[in-house]
C-alpha positions as CSV (number, residue, x, y, z in Angstrom):
1,X,16.7,47.8,0.1
2,X,17.8,46.7,-3.4
3,X,21.0,44.7,-3.8
4,X,22.9,46.1,-6.8
5,X,25.7,45.0,-9.1
6,X,29.0,46.9,-9.5
7,X,27.7,48.4,-12.7
8,X,24.4,49.4,-11.1
9,X,26.4,51.1,-8.3
10,X,28.5,53.0,-10.8
11,X,25.4,54.3,-12.6
12,X,23.8,55.3,-9.3
13,X,27.0,57.1,-8.3
14,X,27.0,59.0,-11.6
15,X,23.3,59.9,-11.3
16,X,23.8,61.1,-7.7
17,X,26.6,63.5,-8.7
18,X,24.6,64.8,-11.6
19,X,21.3,65.3,-9.7
20,X,22.8,66.6,-6.5
21,X,25.3,68.8,-8.4
22,X,28.3,67.5,-6.5
23,X,31.7,66.2,-7.6
24,X,32.7,62.5,-7.4
25,X,35.3,63.5,-4.8
26,X,32.5,65.0,-2.7
27,X,30.6,61.7,-2.9
28,X,33.8,59.9,-1.8
29,X,34.1,62.3,1.2
30,X,30.5,61.4,2.1
31,X,31.4,57.7,2.0
32,X,34.4,58.3,4.1
33,X,32.3,60.2,6.7
34,X,29.9,57.3,6.8
35,X,32.7,54.8,7.3
36,X,34.3,57.1,10.0
37,X,31.0,57.3,12.0
38,X,30.4,53.6,11.9
39,X,34.0,52.5,12.6
40,X,34.5,54.9,15.5
41,X,31.1,53.7,16.9
42,X,32.4,50.1,16.7
43,X,35.9,51.0,18.0
44,X,35.3,53.9,20.3
45,X,38.4,53.7,22.4
46,X,41.1,56.2,21.6
47,X,43.6,53.5,22.4
48,X,42.7,51.8,19.2
49,X,45.1,52.6,16.3
50,X,44.4,52.1,12.7
51,X,46.6,50.8,9.9
52,X,45.1,51.4,6.5
53,X,46.2,49.7,3.3
54,X,45.2,51.7,0.2
55,X,45.2,50.7,-3.4
56,X,45.5,52.9,-6.5
57,X,41.8,53.2,-7.3
58,X,38.8,54.7,-5.7
59,X,38.6,52.1,-3.0
60,X,42.1,53.3,-2.0
61,X,40.7,56.8,-2.2
62,X,38.1,55.9,0.3
63,X,40.8,54.6,2.6
64,X,42.9,57.7,2.3
65,X,39.9,59.9,3.1
66,X,39.0,57.7,6.1
67,X,42.5,57.9,7.3
68,X,42.5,61.7,7.3
69,X,39.2,61.8,9.2
70,X,40.5,59.3,11.8
71,X,43.7,61.3,12.2
72,X,41.8,64.6,12.6
73,X,39.7,63.0,15.3
74,X,42.8,62.3,17.4
75,X,43.2,58.6,16.4
76,X,46.6,57.1,15.8
77,X,46.8,56.3,12.0
78,X,49.3,54.8,9.7
79,X,48.6,54.8,6.0
80,X,50.3,52.5,3.4
81,X,49.6,53.3,-0.3
82,X,50.4,51.0,-3.2
83,X,53.1,52.7,-5.3
84,X,52.4,53.1,-9.0
85,X,52.4,55.7,-11.7
86,X,48.6,55.3,-12.2
87,X,46.2,56.5,-9.6
88,X,42.5,57.4,-10.0
89,X,41.8,61.2,-10.0
90,X,40.0,60.9,-6.6
91,X,42.8,58.9,-5.1
92,X,45.3,61.5,-6.2
93,X,43.3,64.3,-4.8
94,X,43.0,62.5,-1.4
95,X,46.7,62.0,-1.4
96,X,47.1,65.8,-1.8
97,X,44.6,66.4,1.1
98,X,46.6,64.1,3.3
99,X,49.8,65.9,2.5
100,X,48.2,69.3,3.4
101,X,47.1,67.8,6.7
102,X,50.6,66.6,7.4
103,X,49.8,62.9,7.6
104,X,52.7,60.9,6.2
105,X,52.0,58.3,3.5
106,X,54.2,55.2,3.4
107,X,54.4,53.5,0.0
108,X,54.7,49.8,-0.7
109,X,54.9,47.5,-3.7
110,X,55.2,43.7,-3.0
111,X,55.4,43.6,0.8
112,X,54.1,45.3,3.9
113,X,55.5,45.7,7.4
114,X,54.1,43.1,9.8
115,X,55.1,44.7,13.1
116,X,51.6,45.4,14.2
117,X,51.0,46.9,17.6
118,X,48.7,45.4,20.3
119,X,45.9,48.0,19.6
120,X,46.1,48.1,15.8
121,X,43.1,47.6,13.7
122,X,43.9,46.8,10.0
123,X,41.7,48.4,7.3
124,X,41.6,46.9,3.7
125,X,41.1,49.6,1.1
126,X,43.1,47.9,-1.7
127,X,40.5,46.8,-4.2
128,X,36.8,47.5,-4.5
129,X,33.8,46.0,-6.2
130,X,35.1,46.7,-9.7
131,X,37.6,43.7,-9.7
132,X,37.1,41.6,-12.8
133,X,40.1,39.2,-12.6
134,X,42.0,37.5,-9.8
135,X,44.7,39.4,-8.0
136,X,48.1,38.9,-9.5
137,X,50.7,36.7,-7.8
138,X,52.6,39.8,-6.9
139,X,49.9,40.6,-4.3
140,X,50.4,37.3,-2.4
141,X,52.9,38.6,0.2
142,X,50.6,41.6,1.0
143,X,47.3,39.6,1.2
144,X,48.8,36.7,3.1
145,X,50.7,39.1,5.4
146,X,47.4,40.9,6.4
147,X,45.6,37.6,6.7
148,X,48.3,36.2,8.9
149,X,48.1,39.0,11.4
150,X,46.4,38.5,14.8
151,X,44.7,41.9,14.6
152,X,41.1,42.7,13.6
153,X,40.8,43.2,9.8
154,X,38.1,45.6,8.4
155,X,37.3,45.7,4.7
156,X,35.9,48.8,2.9
157,X,33.0,47.9,0.6
158,X,34.3,44.3,-0.2
159,X,37.3,42.3,0.9
160,X,40.1,42.8,-1.7
161,X,40.3,40.0,-4.2
162,X,36.6,38.9,-3.9
163,X,34.4,39.2,-7.0
164,X,31.2,41.1,-6.1
165,X,28.8,39.7,-8.7
166,X,30.0,36.1,-9.5
167,X,31.6,33.1,-7.8
168,X,35.2,33.5,-6.8
169,X,37.5,30.5,-7.3
170,X,38.9,28.9,-4.2
171,X,42.5,29.3,-5.2
172,X,42.2,33.1,-5.7
173,X,44.0,35.5,-3.4
174,X,41.3,37.0,-1.2
175,X,41.7,39.0,2.0
176,X,39.9,37.5,5.0
177,X,38.1,40.3,6.9
178,X,36.6,40.1,10.3
179,X,34.1,42.8,9.4
180,X,33.1,44.3,6.1
181,X,31.7,47.8,5.8
182,X,29.9,47.9,2.5
183,X,28.7,51.1,0.9
184,X,25.0,52.0,0.3
185,X,23.8,48.4,-0.2
186,X,25.0,44.8,0.1
187,X,26.7,43.1,-2.8
188,X,25.6,39.6,-3.7
189,X,29.0,38.0,-2.9
190,X,28.8,39.3,0.7
191,X,25.7,37.3,1.3
192,X,26.9,33.9,0.0
193,X,27.7,31.3,2.7
194,X,30.8,30.2,0.7
195,X,32.3,33.6,1.2
196,X,31.7,33.7,5.0
197,X,35.4,33.3,5.7
198,X,36.2,36.5,3.8
199,X,33.3,38.7,4.7
200,X,33.0,38.3,8.5
201,X,30.4,40.5,10.0
202,X,28.6,42.8,7.6
203,X,27.5,46.4,8.0
204,X,25.8,48.5,5.4
205,X,27.0,52.1,5.4
206,X,24.5,54.6,3.9
207,X,26.2,57.1,1.7
208,X,23.0,58.8,0.5
209,X,23.0,57.9,-3.1
210,X,20.1,59.6,-5.0
211,X,16.8,57.9,-4.1
212,X,15.3,58.3,-7.5
213,X,18.4,56.9,-9.1
214,X,18.3,53.8,-6.9
215,X,14.6,53.4,-7.5
216,X,15.2,53.4,-11.3
217,X,17.7,50.5,-11.1
218,X,16.1,47.1,-11.8
219,X,17.0,44.3,-9.4
220,X,15.6,41.0,-8.5
221,X,17.5,40.9,-5.2
222,X,16.5,42.7,-2.0
223,X,17.8,43.1,1.6
224,X,15.0,42.9,4.2
225,X,15.3,45.7,6.8
226,X,13.2,46.8,9.7
227,X,11.5,49.4,7.5
228,X,10.5,46.7,5.1
229,X,8.8,44.7,7.8
230,X,7.2,47.6,9.6
231,X,5.5,48.5,6.3
232,X,3.8,45.1,6.3
233,X,2.6,45.2,9.9
234,X,-0.1,47.2,11.7
235,X,-1.7,47.2,15.1
236,X,-5.3,45.8,15.1
237,X,-8.5,47.6,16.1
238,X,-9.3,47.6,19.8
239,X,-12.5,45.7,18.8
240,X,-10.5,42.7,17.6
241,X,-11.2,39.3,19.0
242,X,-9.6,35.9,18.8
243,X,-11.5,35.1,15.6
244,X,-10.0,38.3,14.0
245,X,-6.5,36.8,14.4
246,X,-7.2,33.5,12.7
247,X,-7.1,29.8,13.5
248,X,-3.9,27.9,12.7
249,X,-3.5,24.1,12.6
250,X,-0.2,22.4,13.2
251,X,0.0,18.8,11.7
252,X,2.9,16.6,12.7
253,X,4.5,14.7,15.5
254,X,5.3,11.1,15.9
255,X,6.6,8.9,18.8
256,X,9.7,10.7,20.2
257,X,9.1,13.9,18.1
258,X,6.0,15.4,19.7
259,X,8.2,18.3,20.8
260,X,8.4,19.6,17.2
261,X,4.7,20.2,17.1
262,X,4.7,21.8,20.6
263,X,7.4,24.3,19.5
264,X,5.6,25.1,16.3
265,X,2.2,25.6,18.0
266,X,3.6,27.6,20.9
267,X,5.5,29.9,18.4
268,X,2.3,30.3,16.4
269,X,0.4,31.5,19.5
270,X,3.2,33.7,20.6
271,X,3.3,35.3,17.2
272,X,-0.3,36.4,17.6
273,X,-2.8,34.1,15.9
274,X,-6.1,33.8,17.8
275,X,-6.3,30.0,18.1
276,X,-4.0,27.1,17.5
277,X,-5.0,23.5,17.1
278,X,-2.6,20.5,16.8
279,X,-3.2,17.3,15.0
280,X,-0.8,14.5,16.0
281,X,-0.3,10.9,16.9
282,X,-2.3,9.6,19.9
283,X,0.9,9.5,22.0
284,X,0.9,13.4,21.9
285,X,-2.2,13.6,24.1
286,X,-0.8,13.4,27.6
287,X,2.3,15.5,26.6
288,X,0.5,18.4,25.0
289,X,-2.6,18.5,27.1
290,X,-0.4,18.7,30.2
291,X,2.3,21.1,28.9
292,X,0.4,23.3,26.5
293,X,-3.1,24.0,27.7
294,X,-3.5,27.0,25.4
295,X,-3.7,24.7,22.3
296,X,-6.5,22.6,21.2
297,X,-5.6,19.0,20.3
298,X,-6.9,16.3,18.0
299,X,-5.2,13.0,17.8
300,X,-5.0,10.2,15.3
301,X,-6.3,6.7,16.1
302,X,-2.8,5.3,15.8
303,X,-0.6,5.7,18.9
304,X,2.8,6.4,17.4
305,X,2.3,8.1,14.0
306,X,-0.3,9.8,11.8
307,X,-2.5,7.6,9.6
308,X,-5.0,10.3,8.6
309,X,-5.4,14.1,8.4
310,X,-8.3,16.1,9.9
311,X,-11.5,15.5,7.8
312,X,-12.5,19.1,7.8
313,X,-9.9,21.7,7.1
314,X,-11.9,24.7,5.9
315,X,-12.3,26.1,9.4
316,X,-8.5,26.8,9.6
317,X,-7.0,29.9,8.1
318,X,-3.6,28.3,7.8
319,X,-2.0,24.9,8.2
320,X,1.6,24.0,9.0
321,X,2.5,20.4,8.0
322,X,5.5,18.1,8.6
323,X,7.2,19.1,11.9
324,X,8.3,15.8,13.6
325,X,5.8,13.9,11.4
326,X,8.0,11.0,10.4
327,X,7.9,9.1,7.2
328,X,6.0,5.9,8.1
329,X,4.3,4.3,5.1
330,X,0.8,5.1,6.6
331,X,1.8,8.7,7.2
332,X,3.2,9.0,3.6
333,X,0.0,7.6,2.1
334,X,-2.3,10.0,4.0
335,X,0.0,13.0,3.3
336,X,-0.3,12.6,-0.5
337,X,-4.0,11.9,-0.2
338,X,-4.2,15.2,1.8
339,X,-2.4,17.0,-1.0
340,X,-4.8,15.7,-3.7
341,X,-7.8,16.6,-1.6
342,X,-6.5,20.2,-1.2
343,X,-7.2,20.8,-4.9
344,X,-10.9,19.9,-4.4
345,X,-11.3,22.0,-1.3
346,X,-13.7,25.0,-1.8
347,X,-12.1,26.9,1.1
348,X,-8.4,26.0,1.1
349,X,-6.3,27.2,3.9
350,X,-2.8,28.7,3.3
351,X,-0.1,26.2,3.8
352,X,3.4,25.8,5.2
353,X,5.4,22.6,4.4
354,X,8.3,21.8,6.7
355,X,10.6,18.9,7.7
356,X,9.2,15.5,6.8
357,X,6.5,16.9,4.5
358,X,9.4,18.2,2.4
359,X,11.2,14.9,2.6
360,X,8.2,13.1,1.3
361,X,7.7,15.6,-1.5
362,X,11.4,15.0,-2.5
363,X,10.7,11.3,-2.7
364,X,7.9,11.8,-5.2
365,X,8.7,14.9,-7.3
366,X,5.5,14.3,-9.4
367,X,3.5,15.3,-6.3
368,X,5.0,18.8,-6.5
369,X,2.3,19.7,-9.0
370,X,-0.3,19.2,-6.3
371,X,1.2,22.0,-4.2
372,X,-1.3,24.9,-3.9
373,X,0.0,28.1,-5.4
374,X,1.4,30.4,-2.7
375,X,2.4,27.5,-0.4
376,X,5.6,28.2,1.7
377,X,8.3,25.6,1.9
378,X,10.9,25.9,4.7
379,X,13.7,23.4,4.0
380,X,17.0,23.2,5.8
381,X,20.0,22.8,3.5
382,X,19.8,19.0,3.2
383,X,16.1,19.1,2.6
384,X,16.5,21.7,-0.1
385,X,19.1,19.5,-1.8
386,X,16.7,16.6,-1.8
387,X,14.1,18.8,-3.5
388,X,16.5,20.5,-6.1
389,X,19.4,18.1,-6.5
390,X,23.0,19.2,-6.0
391,X,24.6,22.5,-6.9
392,X,28.2,23.5,-7.6
393,X,28.1,26.8,-5.6
394,X,25.8,29.1,-3.7
395,X,25.1,31.1,-6.9
396,X,23.8,28.0,-8.7
397,X,21.7,27.1,-5.6
398,X,20.0,30.5,-5.8
399,X,19.2,30.1,-9.4
400,X,17.9,26.5,-9.0
401,X,15.7,27.6,-6.1
402,X,14.4,30.6,-8.1
403,X,13.5,28.3,-11.1
404,X,11.8,25.8,-8.7
405,X,9.7,28.6,-7.0
406,X,8.6,30.0,-10.4
407,X,7.8,26.6,-11.8
408,X,5.6,25.6,-8.9
409,X,4.5,29.1,-7.9
410,X,5.5,28.6,-4.3
411,X,7.7,30.5,-1.8
412,X,10.9,28.7,-0.8
413,X,13.3,29.6,2.1
414,X,17.0,29.0,1.8
415,X,17.8,29.0,5.5
416,X,21.2,30.3,6.7
417,X,23.0,33.3,8.1
418,X,21.1,35.6,5.7
419,X,18.0,33.4,5.0
420,X,16.8,34.0,1.5
421,X,13.1,34.1,0.7
422,X,12.7,33.1,-2.9
423,X,9.3,34.2,-4.3
424,X,7.4,32.9,-7.3
425,X,7.8,36.2,-9.1
426,X,11.5,35.5,-9.3
427,X,12.7,38.0,-6.6
428,X,15.0,36.9,-3.8
429,X,14.9,38.7,-0.4
430,X,17.8,38.2,2.0
431,X,17.2,38.6,5.7
432,X,19.2,40.8,8.1
433,X,18.4,39.4,11.5
434,X,19.6,36.3,13.3
435,X,22.8,34.8,14.7
436,X,24.7,31.5,14.8
437,X,23.2,30.5,18.1
438,X,20.0,29.6,16.1
439,X,21.8,26.5,14.7
440,X,20.0,24.4,17.3
441,X,17.4,21.7,17.3
442,X,13.9,23.0,17.0
443,X,14.7,26.4,15.6
444,X,13.2,25.4,12.2
445,X,10.0,24.2,14.0
446,X,9.7,27.6,15.6
447,X,10.1,29.4,12.3
448,X,7.4,27.2,10.7
449,X,5.0,28.0,13.5
450,X,5.7,31.7,13.2
451,X,5.0,31.8,9.5
452,X,1.9,29.6,9.9
453,X,0.6,32.1,12.5
454,X,1.2,35.1,10.2
455,X,-0.7,33.3,7.4
456,X,-3.6,32.6,9.8
457,X,-3.6,36.3,10.7
458,X,-4.2,37.3,7.1
459,X,-0.7,38.0,5.8
460,X,0.0,37.1,2.2
461,X,2.5,34.3,1.5
462,X,5.1,36.9,0.6
463,X,4.6,39.0,3.6
464,X,4.3,36.1,6.0
465,X,7.6,34.6,4.8
466,X,9.5,37.9,4.9
467,X,8.0,38.9,8.3
468,X,8.3,35.5,9.8
469,X,12.0,35.1,8.9
470,X,12.7,38.6,10.2
471,X,10.8,38.1,13.5
472,X,12.5,34.7,14.0
473,X,16.0,36.1,13.7
474,X,15.1,39.3,15.7
475,X,13.7,37.2,18.5
476,X,17.0,35.2,18.6
477,X,19.0,38.4,18.5
478,X,17.1,39.8,21.5
479,X,17.4,36.5,23.4
480,X,21.2,36.4,23.1
481,X,21.5,39.7,24.9
482,X,21.1,37.7,28.1
483,X,21.8,34.1,26.9
484,X,25.1,33.1,25.4
485,X,24.7,32.1,21.8
486,X,26.1,28.6,22.6
487,X,23.3,28.2,25.1
488,X,20.4,29.4,22.9
489,X,17.5,26.9,22.6
490,X,14.5,26.9,20.4
491,X,12.2,27.8,23.3
492,X,14.4,30.8,24.0
493,X,13.5,32.1,20.5
494,X,9.8,31.7,21.3
495,X,10.3,33.7,24.5
496,X,11.9,36.5,22.4
497,X,9.0,36.8,20.0
498,X,7.2,39.3,22.2
499,X,10.2,41.6,22.4
500,X,10.6,41.3,18.7
501,X,7.1,42.5,18.2
502,X,7.9,45.5,20.5
503,X,10.6,46.5,18.0
504,X,8.5,45.9,14.9
505,X,5.2,47.3,16.3
506,X,5.8,49.6,19.3
507,X,2.7,50.0,21.4
């Protein structure tokens, strides 16, 4: 699914009305129906009452139309409309439809009532994605009044006051929604961590804009959905064997951090590669041989850290490097030697760099030129900052990561609520699975193992990154159906991988 700008959406709206031979008011009605279906699904109780705040433009028109549909379905609805002498044509027509239905409209200017009832849900339909300047000071009482309520706040398309395609300033008046129902596709602002306090949960409501019109719009930003992933996956032949699914190598671990390699390797096997080997410090031997019999193990001559890498690597389809590896000077030396030798390898495996491998790369930026094209880098935010340097906002972070990925021809993950997969072709793909329970030790090790496994199974770097991030989040989403998010552990995510495959590849 493409992520479009406000101007892209306007063009797609116009193309839809032209090609489908409908009026813009009909498209607005379609949007209102989509919102109605989703909101009543999320708030099914007829005890719930809705208070809708509508502006003078088309976002307000969406709110008016939604209010009419909620009222006609038997819900208790109060509608407040900003009073002005300038309304959009669709807004004006929806006012007339409301009057014909007998729903009263209450007008407001600089203030709103705050006597909200126990079962009220507040809906923001004041300003949409076309906002190009900060809300005027005259809106302060309205926005702060809604924000200060103790009721659920829903935003239509985008929270009022938030820019859709550029950073918003911290001192701007912006409504703080608990849930945003955005139309047709996400907007970039809704995916930025710095806007989390305004956006809340995000749901995309399909309003059936013309498919050919959407296809014609150029975008470098995408939203990864289940359909996206299913198109990249297929069931194997019944004649497949363990060699068919590839051999993955996990390199890492040091004294006190052997668990990182265990998690990565177990996630790799659970994701479906045929064989997994681990190369680690000698102290890993009793731990892994006892607790993880499915993996093969090679150990370094040094007890507590790695001093060399496996001499022969061309038998592996993919290698994940860095999990729990540490930064001992011997480890550092052999890591950079390994990078240099990769260039001379006649049969180079696909590579994932994680954790301490990334920290070592950040210490010696000149070594980035040794990264094989198509390598996947999986930094957490601090590791990413060490690689790129600082940034002023999330938008700059995206652009700096894009430039880095293009310069070095690697795939870089920006891990977070909507993990972004930044590809060397300049496109950025935002993930749609996962939850805050994944902010737990070892979650990144699991992700690195999943991606390494997919590479070993023959996925391209792009497909392994997109599919791995999606599976990782989906496994966690399925796990928290029975485990509280606060209690989620990395091993629980591994346990959820099988169920995630059941969703992506039903048998």
